[in-house]
C-alpha positions, 0 to 999 in steps of 0.5 A, a space after each residue: 767322579 773318577 773311573 778306574 778300569 782293569 781287566 784287558 789283555 790278550 785272548 785268542 778268538 772264542 775266548 773270554 775276558 772280564 773288565 771291571 770299572 770302579 767309580 769313586 766320588 759322587 756316584 748315583 745308581 740311577 746314572 748311566 754307567 758302562 763301556 765304550 770302545 775305540 778301535 784304530 781309525 774308528 770313532 768311539 762307540 757304545 758297547 754296553 751301558 746300564 741305564 738304571 737297571 736296564 742294560 743297553 747293548 750294541 748289536 755287535 755284542 748282543 748274546 756275547 757280552 754281559 754287563 752288570 753293575 754292583 751299586 754297593 761297590 760303584 762298580 760295573 763289569 763287562 763279561 766278554 765271551 766268544 771274543 772275535 778279532 773285531 772286538 780288539 779295541 781300547 775299552 773305556 769305562 763311562 759314567 754320566 750325570 745330568 746337568 742343567 745343560 744336558 749330560 756330563 760324561 766321565 771316562 776311564 783311562 782305557 784298557 786294551 783288549 787284543 783278540 788274536 791267535 
């Protein structure tokens, strides 16, 4: 599975951005797909992931970010509204598949989101 993310950039506080991630390869709608982020000096953290049809959000983005998934295109989107400076991070697309030993994760190349005036 390969993941290609796009849509990052510079935005002012209160602004919005939309991230996209297209998956290629053996992709199944039932497997989780979504977004993590990593700010400098911090660990990578979950932002929003679709588990089947169910979204799961970090508390810090609830009410501001919306994840959606187009299974026909194997693409996941992250609509980010009311962006805050603390949302600045590299955002990574994520996809996982079950294996005999647990879940195998795939990561995109990362796209930088900067929130600054």
